[in-house]
N, C-alpha and C positions, 0 to 999 in steps of 0.2 A: 289656780283657776284654770279651768279647762279652754283651749282654744277654741274657736268657733268651728263647727264640725261641717266638713265640707263632703258632699255625697260624691260616691264613686259612681262613674259611668257603668251601667250594667253591661254583662255579655248578652250578646243577641240570644235570643231564646232557643234557637237552634244550634248555636255555636258552644253552649255550655257543655263542657266535657269534651268537646271535639277541637280545641285548639284554636277556635275561631275568635278573633279579640277585635270584632268591629267596634265595639264601644271605646276600647283603648285608643284605638287609632284616632277617634273623635275629639279626645280629651287633652286641652291645651294649657299650658301654665305649669305642667308638673314636671319634676324630673325625669329623665327618661334614660334608658339604659340601652344600648345597642347589644344584642346578642351575636356573637362570631363564632358559636360552635361551641359545643359543650364537651369538655375532655372526657373520656371514659375513665372509670377508676381504675387503679392499678392492683390487680388481684395477686401479683408476686408468685405466679405460678408457671413460670415458663414462657414460650413464645407465644404471641398473639395471633399467630398462622392458624390456629386449630379452629375446627367449625363452632366450638364452643366460645372462643374469643370472638369470633364474627358474629355470632348471634347477640352476644352481650353488648358488644360495640354497636351493632345495628340498633338495639334498644336504647342505649344510652347517648349515642351521638346522631344518628340519621332519625331526628325525630319528626317522623310522618305525622304523627297524631299531635303533634304542636305546632307552633307559629313557625313560619319560614324563617331561615338562619338568621338573616339581618332584620326581622321585624323588630321594631322599637317597642320596649317592654316598660311598663309604668314602675315605679317604685314608691313604696306607700311611704305615707308619714303618719304622726299621730293625730293629725286632724282629719284623715280620711276614715268615712263611714260608709258601710253599705246600708242600702234602705232595706225595708222588710220584704219587699217583693224580691228583690234580688238575692239577699240571703235565703229565703225560702227555697229559690230556684236552685241555688248551689247545693243546699242540704238534700234537697231531692234527688239531684243527680249523684250525689254522692252515697246516699243511703241505697238508691238502686244499684249500686256496684257490689254491696256486702254480699259474700258467698253463701249459699244456702244449702245445707247438706241434709238429706233426707234419706237416701237409699243407705240400706245396712249390709254388711257382708255377713254371710252365714259362716258355719264352722269350717265349711270347705275353702271359702273364700279366704278366710283367715290364715288356714294352712298354707295356701299358695303364697299369700302376701309374706308370711314369715319366711318361706323358702325363697322369694324373691329379694327379700331383703338380705337373707345369706349370701345370695350369688353376688349381690352388689358389694358386700363386705368382702366377699373373694375378690372381685374385682380390684379393690383397694389394696388387698392383702397381696395380689400379684404386683401391683404397682410398687409397694415397699420391697418386696422380696426380688423381684426381678428387674426394677426400675425401668419396666416396660410393659405396657397395656395396650397393644394397638387395637386399633377399631375392628380388625377381623378376628379378634381373640374368640375363645369358645368358653368364656366363663358362663355363658347362658345356656351351655349344653352339657356341661358336667353333671352327672348324677349327684342328687343331693347327698347320697351316701358316701360320695369320694371327696366332699369338700373338706378341707384341713381343719383340725380342732380349733385352731386360733379364730376361725370364722364364727363358730358357734360360742366360744368362752369369751366373750366380749371384753371381760377384765384383764384378759391375758395380752401383756405387751407384743406388739408386732416386731418383725426383725429390726435390730437396731435400737431396740427399747423404745420405739414409737407407740403410741395406742390409737385406737380407733376414737376420733374426736367428733363422732356423729352417730346416730341411730335413727330408727323409726320411732316416734312417739306412740306409747301403749293406747293412748286415746284414739289416735288414727286408724286403728286396726278395725274399729267398727264403723268408718265411714268409706262407703264404695265410691264417691265422686273424687276423691283426691288422687293426684298423680304423685309421682315419687317425690319431685321437689317439695310439695306440700307436707309430706310427711316427715321430712328430715327435719331432726332437732340436734343441736349440739349437745354434748354429754355433759353431766355435771362438773367435769373437769373445769369447765368455764364458769361455774355457778356465780363464784364471788366476784366476777367481773362486772355483773349486770346487776343494777339494782331492781329490775322488773323481769328478773330471770323467770318466774313462775308463769307470768303472762305469755312470754316469748315461747316458752318450753310447752305450754298446755293448752293455750287457747287462740294463738295465731296461726291459720292455716292459710296464709296469703299465698297467692300464685307467684310465680317468677316474674310474670308482666308486672304485677301489681308492687312487687319489692324493687324491680329496677326503677319503676316511677317514683317510688318512696324515696330512692337515693337520690334523685333529681329534685324531688320536693323539698327535700332536707336542705340541699344546697341553695335552692331559691328562697328558703326562709331567712338565710343569712344574707342574701344578697338583696332582697326585697323589703324586708323588715328591720333594718339597721336601726330604725327610730327606737326600738323596744330597748336597745342597750342604754338610751338616755334616762330610762324612766325605771330600771331594774333594781335602782337603789332606794326606792320608796318601799314602805312598810307593805305588808299583805293587803291589808285593807285600802290604801291608797292607791295601790297598784292594780288593783283588782279591776277597776273600770276600762284600765288601758289593756290589761291581759284580756278582757272580754272584746274589746275593740281589735285586738289583733287577732284573735280566733276568728273572728269573721272575716279579716282580711286573708287568714291562711286558708279558710275554707274556699274563698274566691281562687286562690291560687292552686288549690288541690282540683278544684272542679275544671280546670283547664286541663286535665289529664284524660287518658281514657281508661285506665283500669284502677286507680287509685280509691279505695272505699273510704266512706266517713270515719270508721274506726281507726284506719291508719292515718289518715290526715290529722285526726284528734291527738292521737298520740305523737305525732310527729311535732305538733305545735307544742303541746305540753312538755316534751322531752327538749324541745328548742330552748323554751324558758328556763327548764333546769339548768341547760349549759350555761345560758347568760347568769344566772345566779350563782353557778360554780365560778365562773370566771371573775365575778364581781367580788366573791368572797376572797379570791387569791389575790386581789388587787388591795388588799387590806393591810399589808405588810408593814408599812409606814405607822399607821395607827397602832398595831400591836407593839411597835417600838415605843410609842409614847405610852402605852399602858403598862408595858414592862418596866419601864424607868420610874414611873409613879408609883406602881405596886410593890416593887422589889426595892428600891433605892430610896423612895419616900415614904414607904410604908403606908400608903393610902389604901383603902378597900377598893374593890372593883368600881362601885359606883361613884365613889369620890373621884376616882381616877378618870372616869368619863366626864363628870361634870367640870373637872379641872381643863380636860382639853376643850370642852366646849367653851368654856370662860378665855382660855387661851387665843381664840379666833383662829388658830392655826389648821382646823380641820376643814378639808375641802367640804364644799357645798354638798356634794353627792352622797356623803357620810352622814350629814347633821340627822337625816331621819333614821337611819340605822342607829345611831347612839342614842337619840331620844327614845328610842323603842327598846333599846337595851336598858336603859336607865329604868324604864317602867316595866321591864322585865317580860317584853314581848320579842326577846331577839336570842338567836343563838351564838351570840357574841362571846359570851363568858366561856361556854365550854370549849369553843374554838382556841379562846386565848389561853386557857389553862394547858390545852395540848401544846401551843407553841411555848409556851412558860416551860414546861416540861423539857421540851427540845433544847430550849436556851440553856437551862441549867444542866443538860447533859453535855453540851458541847462547849459552852461557855466557862472558861476557867478563871480569867481575870477579871475582875468586876470592872475594871477601868477600861475594857475594850470600848473603842468608840461605836458610834451609832451605826457606822457602815458595816463593821463587822456583825453587830447584832442584827442588822437587817438583812445581811446575807444568810445568817443563821435561821432567822424566821422564815426567810423566803425558800429555804431548803425544806424547812419544816411544812411548809404550805404545800411544796411539790411532793415531798415524800409520804407525809401522814395524811394528805388529802389527794389521794389519787384520782386522777381523772376516771369517772365511771365510763363505762361503754352503754351505748344506747342501740335501739333497735337498727340504726343505720349501720352499725358496726356487725351486729347479728346477722343481718342480711348480706353483707359483704362476705361474712364468714360461710354463709350458706351457699353462695355463688361458688366460693373455693371448692367446697366439697362437691356441689352438684357437676362442676366442671371436671373435676377428678374422676367422678365415677359415671360421667357422661350421661347425665338424666336432663341437661338443658334443652329446650327446643331446637329442633334442625340439627340434633346430633344422631346422626344413625349409628344404631349399635344393634348387635344380634338380640334376636329374641323378642324386644320391645315389651319386656315383662313390666315396665313402669307406667303402663297406660292406665287410664281411668277406667277401663273396663275388663283388663286382663284378670283381676281376681273376683270378679262378680260370678 
């Protein structure tokens, strides 16, 4: 039974998307969270004293576009629902931030852009080769004909065996409005790490500002929507209504930013649910132990083992829905169990090993066989690293300014 629905106070009409939370401050009776400052992500690329670090930290920590540092912020629950008007206003704001690209580059513009890409790669080539690339370097003035071979042969390893981990997406060569950051994509060396690689690689041309806000939005989903963890065990049909309610809450969170568009807000929420599902899958190690003992040692088939576990009354409540769905054939529990079973047979020699040994083996299997995928938040942080190295972040003075939106038109 669904608990009574409580309406969430709407954002002020003029405050949606501008960090004003006049509605939130008037809401009493809700659990609230004090914001004491947001830590900047660690990019792991040296000192934070550079202009790029300052620009990134300013975006991530000094949230002028958001609420004040010590403002009280609401934390959602499964009971909270947005009314229709509030939801429509949030979507209107988010959709208005979607980028629109209409101008096309002609042949000459494409040629200049290709040369500009080569110069940016030369900048990183110097970084690898000389371990130094000062802000007053001359990479933007070197004649194209004098650029080293490695800059053009993108598959050729850099000094020390390293390779370029980025390039410009070929689809971006036809769009005039994009800046350097928007054109950057990771190379296919990272393809297997990301479930939605093609989308990240070919269709997301988000700005640096939007990506920085996305990182903060991702963190806020985990802070403000913890209730979803309590319902993730439900089968897809039963979870659907909670997922829909959570999507509305996520859009409200996203609307409080300045640059985050609807497409990234929706992607972030869906990937947040994916993470919760993955974590729930990895918490099933003890269930797999019970299945293994019944299937291997008692010669039960998979469904018989599931039914026996249900009858035993030892199954945690959060697993009841999943096991019942698996019995009806609507769950992926069987293929996952078979992978764990194979892992056990590979590493367990003595059939008399105790449950703790088997549990550790299954836990290892869940870690090694079901590696944590990477999501857009990871992709964006990787782009931050690249953009900082080649100095195309906002506020980073560099010679030539070849990466502006108009330089290649």
